[in-house]
N, C-alpha and C positions, 0 to 999 in steps of 0.2 A: 968513634965508638961511643956508645951511650953509657951513661953512668947508672948503676943499679945496685940495690941491695935487697935481693929477693931470696929469702931463706925458707926452705921447705923441709918438712918432715914427711917422708913418703913410706907407706907400708903396703905390702902386697903379699899373697899367699901362693903356695904351690896349689895345683889343680886338686880340688876336692880336699885341700889341707893334707895332702898325703906327705909322710915325713921323709921327704926326699933329700933334704939338706942334711946328710949324714956328715960325720967328721971327715970322710974322705971327699965328698962332693962339694960341701960348702965352700972350701977355699977356691976350688975351680970356678964355681958360679959367681962367688964375690969378686974374684979378680976380673972376670968378663964384664960383670955389671960396673965395677970401677972404671976399667979401661974404656968401655963405650961412653959412660957418663963423661969421663974427662975428654974424650974425643968430640963430644957434642958441646964442649965448652963449659961444662959444669965444674964447680969446685966441690969435692967431696970431702965433708968433714967428718962423717961417721958412717959406717956400713956394718951391720951385724944382724943377728936374728937368731932364730931356733930352727928345729928341724922342718917346720912347716911354713915359715914365713920370714921375710926380710925387711928390715927398717934401713932407711937411707936419709941422712941429713945432707942437704946440699944446696948450693946456690945454682940456679938455672938461668942461662942467659934469657932476656925477655923475648928474643926472637923465636923461641922455641916454646910451644904450648906445653903445659904440664903433661897433658894426655899424650902428646906426641913423644915427649922425653921418656915417660915411663914405658910406653909401649915399645919404643925402640931398644931401650936397654934390656927389657925383659926378653924381647924377640932375639936379640944377639946372644945373650947369655944362654938361653935354652937350645937355640939351634947350633950354637958352637959346641955345646956340650954333647948333644945328641949325635952330632957328626963325629966328634973326637973321641967319645968315650962309649962306643957300642956295648962294652962289657956291663954297663950300668943300665938299670931300668930307664925308660924314656923319660925325659923331664919336661914338665909342662907347668905353666902358670895359670892361676885363675884370672879371668878378665878383670875383675874389680881391683880397686886400689884405694887406699886413703891418702888424702893430700892435705897437709896443714901448713899453712903459711904463718910465719912468726917474725918478730922484730929481732934484729941482731943482738940486742941486749939479753935475749934468751937463748942464744946459741949455745952457751956452756951447759945449760940444763938439757936441751935436747941432745947434745953430744953424749953427755954422760948417761942419759937414759938409754940411748942406743948401744953405746959401748958395754952397758951392763945388762943387755937383754937376757942373757942366759941365766944370770943371777936373779933377775926380776921374776922370770918365769918359774924358776925353782922355788923361790921364796913366796910366790904368788902375791908380788907387790907391783904388778903391771899397772899402768894407768889406762883404764878401759878405752877411753876416747882415742888414745893414741894407737890403740890396736885394732881399730875399726877399718874395715875395708869395704863396707857397703852399709846402706841404711838410709835414713832420712837425710835431707839436705843440710843446709848450712846451720851451724850452731855457733853463736858468738861467744868468744872468750873475752870478758871484760876485766880490765884491770881492777883489782880489789881496792887499790889506793893509789894516790897520785905518785907515790915513790917508785922509781924504776929499779932500784937495787933490791928487788924482791927475793927473799931467801928461798932455797931450794924446797923447803917443807911448805911454805906458802903457795908456791907454784904447784907442787904436787897436790895439795888439798884442792886448789881451785880447779884443776883439771879432773880430779877424781869425782868432784860433784857433778861434772858434765857427763861422766861415763855412763 
C-alpha cells in the first residue's frame, strides 16, 4: 500500500446554481456523497455547503484521479436521490468543479472554512478563490513567510488576495 498525504478542498454546484440543497434535501445528498467518498477510499474531513453548492475536504487515494472521484460521488448522490425521492424536484449537478490541493498543516483551516460555510455566506466572508468552480487555470498560492504555523487571518488574507 503506498504512503500518501494528498489533501483536497473540492467545491461544486447544483445545475445552474439552483437552490436545491434545502434543509430537507441537504442531509440526504451529503450522506450519499460521504458514503461514496469513503467507499472509494477517501477520508472525509469536512462536508458542508449552502443551497446551491457543496464543499468537501478530503484525502483521496492516489490511484483515483480527482476528476474521477468528483464525477463518481456526484453521480451516485444525484442518481440515488432522484430514484429514492421522486416527490422532490430532480437533482442535477453542474459539470464544473473547483479542486485545491494543500499541505496537511493547513487542514484545520480548510476544515473550519467548510464547517462554517453557512455562516460565511450569511456574513459575506467567503474566500472567493475557494468558491470557484470554473475559470482560468492554475494560480499559485505561495507561502508569505518561512514559518509554517501561519495564523488563520494570515491564511485568509493570502487567499482573499487571489480571489
